[in-house]
N, C-alpha and C positions, 0 to 999 in steps of 0.2 A: 506269211499269208495269215490276215488277221480278219474277223467281221465285225464292222461298224454297225453294231446293233440299234443305234439311236438313229440311223440315215438307212438302214438295210442295205449297206453296200460292203463291197469286199476291198481289202487292200492287200496288194501283193508285192514284195520289195525283192529285189536281188541286187547282192554286190558284182560289179562288173570291171575287168581289168584289161587293158588293151594298150600295148606298147607303153608300158609304163604310165599310163593316163589311168584315173581311178575314177568312178562314179558309182553312184547308189540309185538305181532305177527303181521308179515307183510308178506303180497302177492302181486306180480306183475306178471300180465297176460304175458305170452309169445306170444300172439298176442291181434289183435284188439276184439276178441270174448271173451266176459266177461262169457261166460259159459265153456271157453275152459281150458285148463292148466295154471297152476302157477309157479313161483320161490318161494318157500318160505322161511320164514326167523324168527328165534325167537331172540328178544333182552333181553335178560334175564337180570333184576334187582337185583335177589336177594330178600334180605327181605327189600328192598327199593319199594314202590309204586310209579310209576310213573303217577300220576291221571291227569285227564282231558287233555289227549293227544289232541294235535291239528296237524293235517298235512297240507302240500301244496306242490304244484308242482312248481320247479323253474330249470332254463337249468340245473345247476350244482350239483344238489342234490335235492333228497326230506328232506324237511325239518318239524320238530315236536318241538312242544314246551311240556312241563310238569311241574306238581306241583310235588315234591319227598316227601314223608313221610314215616318214618319207620314205618315199621309193627308193629302195638299195640303202636306205639310211637307216637311223633308228628311232625309237620313240619320241613323238613330240608332246603328246597330252591327250586329255580327254575332254570331249565334246557332247554338249546336250543338245538337241536340235528341236526345235517347234516348228513345224509345217501347218500354215492356215487352212483348217479343215473347211470351213465353207468356201474358200476357194476351190480346191482341191475337189470338193464334191460338183460343183459348180463348171470344171473345166476351165476355170479361170486360170491365169498364169501363177506360177508357184510363188508363193511367198514364205521366205522360211527366216528363223531367227535362230541363232546359235550362240552358245556361252560356253566359255571354259569351265572345269571344274576340276579339283584334285582328290582323288581317292586312291586307295593302294590298290585297288583291280578294278575291272570294268563293273559298270554301275547298270540299274534296269529303271526304265520310267514305268509308273502305275498305269494299268490298262484296266477301264470300267467294266464290270460285270452287273447283271440284274439292270431292271427297269428304272431304278431311282437313279439320277445321276446325283454328283457332288453338288453342293450349293454354288449360283452363280459366283463366279470368280475364285473359286476353290483353284488354288495352283496345282500342277501335278507334282507326285510325290518323286523323287529319284533316289533308288536305294543302293549301297553298296557294303561290303564288309568292312568293319571297323577298322581293321589291321592290326588290333591287338588280341585277338582271339577272345574276346569276350563282348563285343558289341558290333551294332549294325550304325550306319551313319544313313542320313535322310538329308536330301535338298528339299527346297520347293520352289519350282519353277512357275514364275508369274509370266506370261507373254501379254504384251500389248502390239498387236498388229497394225494399231491406228498410230501410235509413236512409239517405235520400237526402241528407243532409247530408253524408254519408262519399263523395258523387261528387266525383272531381276531373277538372280538365283541368289538364295538365302540359304545358311548353313554352312557346315554341316550341324545337324542335331544328332548327338550321340545317345543310342539306346541299349542300355546294358542289356545283355543277354546271358546265358548260362555259358559257362567256358566249353571252347571247342578248341580242335586241331584240324586246319585244313587240311583236305587229303592231298597230298603230294604235291603241293603246289607248284607249277611249272616242270613237272616231270612225269614219267609215267609209271604205273604201279598197279593197273588192274589186270589181273590174271585172266585168261582164258585156257578152255580146255583144248588140248592136243598142241599148243605152241607155247613157245618161250616169250613171244611178243606179248608185251605188257601195252596197254591202254592208258591214253592220257585221262588225267580226272577231270580238267578244269576246275579244281577243287579251292582255287583261289577268288571264286567270283559266284553271285547269287544266279540261280539258275532261272531261265525264262518259265513261268510270268511272276511278275509284281501285280497281283490280283486284286483289284479294289471292289468293295460292296457296300453301297449305300444301303443299311436296314431300317431307316427311320428314325429308329432311337440310339444308334450308334453306328459309326462307321469301321470297316474290317480292313485290313489287307493282309492276305500271307503270303509268303513267298518260302523259299527254301534254298538251300546250297550244300554241296558234299560235302562230309567233316570223316576224319579218321578216329575210329572208336574201336576197342579191343582188338586191334591188328588188321581190321578189314575196313571197308567202307560204310558210311550209313547216311541216310538221309535226313538232315535237320531242317525241320521246319517251324515255322513260327507265325504266329496271329497277331498283328498289330493293330490296336483299337487307337481313335482319336489321334488320327495322323495329323489334321490340321490344327489340334489344340496341343495337348502334352502328349506325346507319342507314346505308349506304354506296350510290353508286352502282356498280352492278355491269356497266351498259352504257348507252350513252346514243348518241343520233344525231339526225340532222335530215335529214326527207325534202323534197327539193327536187330534183328531177331535171333541170328544165328550166325555161321561162319562165313556165308556167302557175300560179295561185295555189290551194294547198292550205290548207283550214283547217276547224275544226268537226270535228276527229278524234276517234276512240276507240278503244283499244288494249284487249286481252286476251291471255290465256297459256292454252295447250290443257294437257293433261297431260303430253304431253313436253316442254313448257318452250318450243313453238313461239309466236311471236307473230304476231298479225293487227294490223293498223291499216286503219279506213276513214275516210273524210273527204269532203267536199265541193271540188270542182274547178272552176274557173273564169278568165277571160281575157276581153278584149276581142275575143276571135275565139270563144268557144265559150259557151253557156249553161251555168248551174251543173250539174254532171253528179257521179254518184257513182263514186266507185273504191275500191278497196282494195289494200293490198299485204302483206307480212309477212316473215317470216324461219322458218328451222327452227332447231332446238336448236343444229345443226352449222353454221351460216353465220359467219363472221367476227363478232366482238363489234361492236356499234354499227351493223351494216348490215342494210338492208332489201332485198329483192327486187325485181324490175320489177314496176311495179304493173299492175293491170287494171281496165279501165274497165267499172263494171258497167252502169251504165245513163247513156245521155246526155240530158240535160234538152232538152225540147222548147220552152222559152221562158224569158225571163228576168223578173226582179220589176221593175216599174215604178212610176211617179206617187207618187215622193217616200218609197217605203216601203222603210225599208234592213236593217229587221231580219230576218234570216235563220233564222228559227223555232226556234232553240234547242234541236233535239234530235238527238242521234245517239248511238247506243249499239252496241258490240261486245259480244255476249255468247257465252257458249259452251253448247252442250246438255248438260244434266246426264247424259242416257241412254248416251253415249259419250264425254263430256268431251273429243271432239276437233273437233266440227263449230262452226264459228264462224255466228253469226247476226249479220249488220250490218243496221242499222235507221236509215234518214234521210230527208232529204226531195229533192223536184226539184219543178220547174215544168213540166205539160205545155206551157203555151203563155205568151206574154207577159199579165201580170197582177197583180193585187195581192189578197193573202190566198187566192190559189189554190194553195196547197201539196199536192203527195200524198206519200204515205208510200211507200217501197219497202224490203222485205225481201230479202236476198240470204243463202244459205247455202253454206259452203265450208268444206275441210278440208285440213289437210297431208298430203302423201302418206305421209309417215312418222309419222304420230302413232300414239302406240301402241307404237313401238317400243322395247323397254328401253333404258334408258341403261347401257352396260357399259362394260367396259375391258380390257384386254389389257397384260401385263407383258415387258418385254426388257430384257436385259443388255447393257451392251457393256463390256469385252469378256465372251464369255460362257464365256471357258476364262482360268483364272489358275494361273500355277503359284509357289507361295511356299517359302521355305526356311524349316526349323524356325528359330525366334527373329525371323521377321519376318514382314511381312505382303504384302497386295496389294489393290487396290480395283477395283470395278466400280460402273458408272453404272445404276442401276435406274430405268427410264422408265416413267411411267402413259402407255398410249396409249387416249386417249377412243374410245369407241365411242358412236354413237345420240346425242352431245352430252354424254357423262358429263361432270360437273363436280366429284364429290366426292372428298372425301380419302381416301387409301388407306394403311393402315395396313400396315407392312411387316416380315417377319420370315424367318429362314431355320432349315430342319431339313436333317437329312441331314449334318451337319458332322463330319467326322473327328475323334477324339478328340482333344483337346488345341488345336482350333481354334476362336477365338470368332467372333460376327460382331456389326458395331456398324453401324446406320444413320444416317445424317445426312442430313436429318430423318428422324425414324423414322416418321412420317405427311406424305404430299405429295400434291399435285395435280398434280406435274410431274414431277420426278427426284430421286432420292437418292443419295449417294454410300455404297456397302456397302464397309466394309473387314473382309477377314477376317486375322485374327492367328493365327499359328502359334507356340505355344508352343515352348521350345527340344527338350521331350519329345513334342512332336506326332506323332501317327501318320504314316508315309511311305506313300505310293503316291497313286493317283487315285479322288475319289471324285464322285459328282454332289450338289451341293449344291441344294436346291428352297428358292426364293424364293416366299413367298406374300404376297398382296397382299388385305387384307381390308376392305370398303368396305359398311356396312350388311348386308345380306344376301348379297352379291355375294363369291364367294371366287375368284381367280384366280393362277395359278403361271407362273412359269419357271424355267429351271435353269442352274446353272455347273458347268462341269467343273472340278474343283480338284484340283491335284497339289501333294501336300506332299514337299518334297524333302529329303534329309536334309541337315543343316548343314554349310555349305560347307567341309571341311576336306581339299581336293585332290582329290576325286572329281568326275568330271562332273555336270553338272546338265542331264537333257534338259528341253529346250524342249516344253511341250504345244502342238500344232499343231490339235488337236481342232476348236479354233473357228475356226482360220483356214482348214482345207481347203476350196479351192473348185472342185476337180479330182474328178468322180467317177470311179472305176475307173481311176486309174492303175496299178494294180495289181490284176491279176485271177487267177481260179484256172483252170487249165486247163481248155478246153472251155466256158468261161463265154460265152455271147451277152449283148450289152450296146449301148446306144443312145446312151450319153451323151457319145461322143466319144475316151474314153480319155485316157490320156495325153497325146496330141499332136493330139486334137481332131479326128482323121481317122480314128479307129477303130482304134488300135495300142497297146497296154499292155505293160509287165511282167509277166511271169509270177511269182506269187507261189509257185508249186513250184519256181522257180530261185531267185528271190530271197529266199524266206523270210521270215520276221517281222523280221529285223536284220540289220546289216552292222556289222562291226569296221573301224574307219577309223581308224590313228594310235593304236592301243591303247584306243579309245574304242567301245563299243558303241552303236549307234543305232538304236532300235524304229521301223518303220514303222506307218503307219495301217493299219485293217484293208481285207482284200481285199474287190473287190465293193462298194465304197462310195467316200465322201469321204476320200480320201486323199493326195492331192497339193494342192500350194498353188502359184501363182504370180500375180505383180503384187499384192501384198497388204503391208499393216504388220501384224507379227505381234507381240503383247507377249511380253517376254523376263521370265523370274524376275530380280527385283530383288538386285544384288550386284554385287561386282568382279570380273571374271574377266581372264583373259589373254587367250583366244582362243575364237572360236566354229566348229564345226564344221559344214559343212554338205553331206551328199549331195544332188547335184542332177543334173540333166542338161538340154541343151540338145534341142530338137525342131524338126521343120520346117528344118533346117540348123543351121551352126554359128553361134554367138549372140557376137560379139565385143565386148569392152569394155564390159560389163554393168555397172550401177553398184548396189551393195549398201550401203546408209546405216544404221548403228548410230546411235539415239537415248538420250542419257544424261539423267537424273533433273536434272540442272543445266540443261538445254534446249539443249546444245551435241551436235554429232554428228560422226562419223566415217564418211568415205564411203572405199569400196572399189571399185576397178575390176579386173574379173575378167571374162576371156574364157571361154566355156563351150562345149565340144565337142557337136556332135550325138550323141546316143546311140549312133548307129550309124557315126561315122566321126570317131574319136580323133584330135585334133590336139597332143596332149601341150602344150597352153598352158602358160604359165607358171603356178605356183600349183596344177596340176591333176594329181590321181592317180587312177588308175581303182581303184575299190572293189570293184567287182564286174563280172563278165562272163558272159554268157549266150549261148546257142548259139539260141535262139529268142524270138520274142515273139508275145504274144496278139493276135489278132485279134477284132473286134466279132461275127464271124459264128461264132465258136467254133474256128475253125482256127488250131493252130499254125504260123507263118511262120517256116521256117529261115534265119535270119541272125544275125548275131553283132551283139550290142546291151551297152552297157556304163550303169555308173553311177558317177558321178565324185564324188569328194570335194574339197572345199576348205577351207581354213581361215582366218581373218580374225583378224589380229592386235589385240588391242584395248588401248584406253588402260585399263590395269589400276587407276589412280588413281580413276577413274569408276565412276559405278554405272550400270549399263543399263537401259533400260526398253522399247525396242522395236528392231526392225528393218525397215527398208522395202526390199522386193526389187525386182528390176528390172523397171521398167514394160512389160515384155511377157508375152506368154502363152505365148512360146516357151521360156522359161528357168522348169523346174517342181523344185519343193524336196520332198523327201520326207521330211526329218528334220532334228535341229538339236539340238546339244548344247553346253552352255558348260563350258570350262574354267577353273576358279576360278584366281584370281591367287595366287601365292606368299604365304603368310603370312595366307590367309584364314580366316577364322573367322566364328561366329555374331557379331552386334549384341548387345552387353549392356547393359541399361540400369540408370544408379545409382539406388540406393535414396534418395530423398531422405524419405521419411517421418520419420525422426528429425530432420530439420533443419527440416521446416516449419513455419512461426510464423506465418502470416496465412492469414486465407481469403481467396483471391484468386479462387474460381471457385463461383456460387452458381446456382441453378436460378431461373427467372424468377417474380417474384412473392414471394421470400423476403425477410424484413426481416431484418439483420444488423448488426454493428459492425465498423469498422475499413476492412477490405476490402481488396482489393490495394494501394491507395494509401494505406491507414491513415485515409483521410478520407471512407470512407463508398461507395467506387464498385468494382466487381468485374466480372471478364468474366462472361458467360452461359453456364452449361454448356450451355442449349438451343441456342445457335451453335457453341460449342467442340467439343461433344462429349466423348467419354472418350479419344481415341485421335487423335493428329495426327501425320501424314508429312511430313517433310521433307528434302529431298535424299537421297532412298532411305534414310532412316532413321525408326524408326517411335519414338514415344513416347506412353505411357500417362501421361495425367492422373491428379492425385490425386481422390479421390472429391469431388463439389460439397459444398456447406455444411458444410465442416470445413478444418482446416489443412489446405492443400493448396499453398503456395506459400513459398518461401524468400525472404525479404527480407533481403539479403546484409548481414553485419555481422562480415565476417572470417573467417566460420565456415570449416573445413576437413572436407569431407566426404569419408567413405570411396568408392573406385571399384571397381568389378568388377576382378578381377586378371587381367592377360592383355595380349597386344600388340595395339596396336591402331594403324590409321593416321591416324584424327581422333576427336575428341571433338565431339559436337554439341549443341546447347543450345537450350531456348526461353524466353525471356528478353523483358523490356522495361523500360525505365526508366519512372519515373511522378514527378510533382510537377516534369516539365521532362525536357528531354535530359539525359543523364549522360555526359559527355566521357571519355575516356582512362582507362577503369577495368581495373584489373590481376586477371587471372584465374592463379593458377599452379596447374600440374599437377605432381604428384610422382610420381618413380618408385622403384621398388623399392629401386635402387640409391645412393638417397639423392641422385639429381641431380634438378633439376625445369625446366621450360620455363615461361616467362613469356608471357601473351599479353596485350597491350594492345588493349583494344577499347571502342569508344564506343556507347553504346545509347541510339537513340532514344525519346522519351515515348510512350505507346501512342496519344496523338491526334495528334501531330504528327511524322510520318516524316521522317527527315534523308536516307535512303539512305547511312549511313555506310559507309566500305569494309569489307568481310568480314559487313553485313548484310543480310539478306533478309526479306522478308515471309511468314511460315509462313500465318497465316491472317487475313482481313480479315472484320471483323464490324460490322454494322450499328446496334449499339446495346451497350451497358455497363448493368447493373443497379445500381441504387442502393438504399442502405440502408433504405430506406421501404418497398421491393416494387415501386417504378417503373422507370422505361426511360429513360435518356439517350440520345436518338435522333440520335446522331450517329456517325461511323466510327470505330473502334478497332481498333488492330491486335496481333498477336503475332508477334515477331519470331523467326528461326532464325540461329544462328550456329554456325561451324566452325572448330576449330581442329586443324592438321595436328600430328600427332604422330611423334615419332621411333618405327616399328614395331620396332626392334629392341630396346627396354626395355619393362619391365613397369610398367605404370601402379599408384598406390597410392592416390591420393587427389587432391583439387581444393581450393586455397583461394581463396574467393570474396572480392570487393572489401570494404572495409569501410564501405558506402555502403548505407542501408537503403532508398533509391530505387532499388537495381537489384534486380528481383524475378526470380528462376529457378523455371519450373514445372517442368521435366523436363530430364535430361542423359543422351544415349546414347552409347555408343561403337562405332564403325562399324571392323570390320577391315579 
């Protein structure tokens, strides 16, 4: 018995055998009243028994599968049937199309749940076990009632699943209490139903069958996604929590994506009973929650009868699309053919809660210099089981700043790269990151500071995203409960400290008063660049803080640690490396009172390795060292990164978008990097590289060309490149200077598929595939490498001559001051 929720009608079917003649009787209610009148049909099969019939409701037809046996004889084959739904609903003569198919066991048609039907023309999906203990198979039944000869059954499509053992196929093995009679498992077939649901952004099918696991029976269940595209297992699991036997299951999904499973449960110590379990859409994939025994059977099946009724159905109430109804059997007392039916209803507590998401950015503040870039990881945080893909965009960008997401749509996280041109507007702006998935739109923000090109002036560090101390600086008379600078209710006065301090000729600006404005025990992102020193206004609280460690991290993965003792703000010790930058005659207390006592703010200078590019600083691991501001002092000769213009030298199409057909490619033999994986911008070693446009000439195949470089004095030349058609050893790159001199660099390059970790070679990007000229993918791991050549920064560069070797491919060159 099924309910056609699209038409609000009931479908009832029963297999009839009389004097060797076999029929399937079908009745369709004329209204939504199950006790009212029905249109009745007989599907006569004559001497052929259509055994194990299973029905399903679909928009274009009522579908049935069956196993055919000759009366008094053997197995003939399997058939799938489509009954004209429109005709049956209107009481018209029955129209039926049937087609044979081959499977190792009985199959089931897909039965529609929910308010959203599949797209018009979607075939019915017929599922069976794969026969190898590690797969399902699926057929697609397209029916044409106008020209029945156009009806097709395509497949099977094999869907790999976790390996399983069918539960005693063709035999009896399930024990019961109080008898040696074993019950049939029917373990070689999927159990009713194959429940289909269209969630709008994806299609889902759930089904189950009985398996042997740990010497007892368990329920193996699956959720299959994209059945009309490339069907794949989204999640799967086997429910077998103890030594009881669980079999004859049925599964379904509610409108929120929660899954319920019902089944029979038995053992040598208990009579067959009814139990259910389930999972919410936010539970870990593949997991079902603790079961509930709904009804304990009062007896066992005896007297050589092994068949266990064959009916079990988990359905969903269409009125709320949340309430599950589970129908199955039990035996009240020991006996034969004395099954009783039990129906239970239940629903998940959170059904109907809207799947949603939030966005977060880490870090949520960036400092970038004109002509450079910075990155932040944007993460999609699911709410109520959200699983959709989110398209990302950025707005509120300062003039001259561009944003690129890799990938641009994601279910997890994406790398946002913000690139400031050499003329980008300086200052701080709030950039809004917007994520869109269907009708849902969510945002987060990033504070972006664009600093002037490094030319000897200090570069302030944007601490707004790192501040973790509330009201370290307050306006006189303010009451506060946040603990203040020292955690004990005492803070600096903004009336005395004002908004900034000058330390060693550098002006450092503080955070806002009466808000998050100080930081301790944190790692802070630094603006990318080479700097000679870092200036830090800070103070100890709750006593002097001796031998504290500050660690500056560089883009190459190395770090530099500094040990500095910090005086308590009220007890200056004149530690080595410590300077008083501000002295105040009182401090503010949380009650709003100004406490008269001398307090200080100290300044510290950390001398950096100016040949390396900074990335972050880890502050001392204590709440008692409090930092109010930071500023970086550029290295001598510092300047803006400059990318070489390779456009006139590009001679190969080395980067293409997925699915594009092309000739030649990166290696000249029909293979290229994927622009979908590589993106348009790559960062390596603190340098930023803008790649050539995809699907056009965007790669230099080296043939001894001399390429003009941006004029200037630089400390290094950094290059994105690779070898093709094998590793390319000892290749010569010659950098020419304006005074007529030159420097030659001999560098070995790995093939993009076989990394050798040559000296001076680093992996810049790792990709899971490359694109083929036919439009397909070569799903192996391929790499793009980064190389850095140290230059004489007292000389002005003019050009570079590449090796005379077409198997050396250069994608971008950037000069770093």
